[in-house]
N, C-alpha and C positions, 0 to 999 in steps of 0.2 A: 503495498500500501505506500501511497505516495506520501507522509510524513509532511508535504507543504499543502497542502491537502487539509480543508474541517474536517470534521464528521456531522456524517448523515446521523441523524436521533429522527426516529417513525413512531408516531405516536395513531394507531389508529381509536377510531370509532366506534357505538352502534354497531351489532349483533357481526360484531369480526370481531377478530383478533388479529395476531400480528402476523400470521399464516399466509391475509391477504395483503400484505408489501412481499411476499415470496419474490414477486415478475420484480421491482423496481430496486429489492436488495440484487439481485442481479444483473441485471442493468448498472447501478451503482457502480457496485464491484468493482464492472466490466472497466470503468472509466477510474479506479485506483481508489474507488475511496471508501473507510470506516463508517461500519455502517451499523447501528445499536435500533433495531424492534424494541419495544417497549410495549411490555401489558397491561397493557390500560385498567383501572383494575370496574372502571367501569359503577361506582358507588354512589357519590358527590361527585360535585365537580371544584370543590377546595381541595377536598381530602383527594381526587388523581389529581390534581396541578402540585399539591405538594409532594406528588410519589414522581410524578414527572422532572418537577424543579429537583429532588433530589438524584433521582436517576443522572439531569444534564450536570448537573454541580461534580458526577465523578470523573466526568471525561473531559480527560488531557487536552486543555488550547481546543482550538473554533467549534463550537458549534452550526451545521444549521438545523431546527426544527422543524421537520415536515407536520401539520394533524391531519386528516382525514377523519369530515363527518363535524361528530359530536367531536373529535379531534383538535379539532381547530379552536372549539374555547379551553380546551387545555392546556393548551402550548401557549393563549395569549395568557392565562390566565400563569401556567407555572415562569415562561420565561421575565415574566417582569421582574427589574431585577440584576436579573442574570446578564455580565458581561459580557460572560463566554461565546454567550448567544448575538450572531449575527448576523441572519439573515429567520423569519418567516416565512417558510410555503403551505398556504391553503389549497391541499384537494377537497373541492365538494367541500366545501369543511361549512363550519361554521365562526363569522366570525364578528361576535359579538364585543358592545362598546358597555361599560362597565354599567350594573345596574340590570340589563339584557336576559336573557334566557334565552337558554337554544326554541323550547317548547314555541313563547311566542316566534323568535326570528321566524320559525317552522311554520307562523300562522299568520304571519305578516302580511305576505300575498300569496294567490289561491299558486294550484297547479299543487299541491301535495298532495297525497294517498297515504299518505303511511299509517294515520288510525285508522283507518279501519278495517287496514290490516297485521295491528296489533295482538297481540294475544297473552290477559298480565295474567301473569304465577303470583300472591300476594306470598311472601314470605315473613316469618318471624326468622330475626335476630338473634342471636345469643342472649345479648343485654336486654333482651325483652321488646324492644321495637321493632315493630312492622316496617316495610318497604313492601313498593310494590314490580317484582322484573317482568321490562317488560321483553317480547320475546318477536319476532316475523313470523306470520302462520307461514308454518312450511310449507304447503299446497299457494302459496302468495308473493310466497320469497324470489322467485325466479323474477317474474314479471317487477314487482318491487322495489326491487333492490340491483339487480343483476342481468336487467331484460339483453346484455349485450354480450353473457357468458356461453360457453355453451351449456346448455341443459342439465347435461354428467357434472359437469361444477359448480353448477349455483347449488346443486339439490346436495350436495358434499358440503357446499358453504351452508346452507339451513341448517342441516345440521347439526353441525359443528359453530354455528354461531353462539355469541357470550351476549346475554341476556343486560340491559340497563336500567335501572331504576329512573322511576320515575319523576325519585327526589333526583338524583343526576341531568335529567331534563329538563326542571322547573326551578334547577340552584336560578342563583342571579349569578354573571358575570360580574368580579373587581376592577379595577382600572385594568385596561388592556396592552400587553404589549408590544402590541404594532403600533401604539404612540410612539415609540420613541424605538425602534427597530424597525430596519424596513419587512415590505413584506411581497410578497408573488401570490395569486391566487389564481386557477384552475377551477372554470366551469363548468362545472361536466352539465351539460344541452338539454339533452331530453333525462336530466336525472329529477323520478319522483320521490324524493324523501325532502332534500331542500329545494326547493322553488327555483331556477337559473335566474328568476328577477332579484331575491331576492341573494344568489350566494352576488350576482351582479352592484345591487344595491352596495352589501356588502363591502366589496372590494374597492369600488370606486371613493366608502365615505374610506378606509382604508389608506388612501391613495397606493395603491397594491399595484404591481402589473400585474395587469392580468391579459392570461390567455383563455381562449376558449374551443374545448373539444365533445363533440356530438360523441354523448356516451351514457351510460346507468350511473346510479352514483356510485357504482361497482368500478369506478372507473382504471384503479391501481391493480384491477385486475384485465383488466378487458383492453386497458390501454399503456403498460404500463411503461413503456417507451417515452411516448409522449410527459407523466411525471415524471420520473427519471432527467426525461430531460431540463422542464423548466426548474428543478430540482438542484442540475445541473449549474442553471444560468444561474440562480440563487446564492450559488456555492463561490462559481468563479468571483461575483460582482464582491463580500468580500474580500478578496485579496491583494 
């Protein structure tokens, strides 16, 4: 690996796991990047961000921090005040401002069909508190989340999806790191989770460098080269 390149830290979102980055990781490693794919807990925005923040702080040298979907809200909070984070990359992601939640942003513009595809599972935690884990119904996963991914791969993704809590999606963001760190945004124009109009609105508000790709919400799986190209562009800007 090239010691002069920043480390790329990837943060997955809801209904996914770190393996959703596999194609992107392969592309980035081919170009000499050291890559870390974080296991986002998906339990609560502030606690998830703190987890990612500690992981990033353990990395030696500069970091490019990329987030997909709800992972965008996580990196916006995790990178706050971390001088080693030189660029933020949002992949079909939430780019919240202070006081905004993923749930509110998803409903700000028309186009999301996620709500009608969700299966709620009440869970009682060890401390007695109750939360609701949210899954995408298996039979709706392909169309909702990964319409441009081969059916067999999407079926496996549906089985291995990790749930997000309703608390995490409803928790309001703190002051976002994109106010002080340069950002890049990939807009997935066929996204059924986060309306493309919402993605463009958030990107323009953050004064981000924007690219649009005709892809589903699972653009990292269906178009890993496009995702890696944008991350590489952000990384090169830090040189």
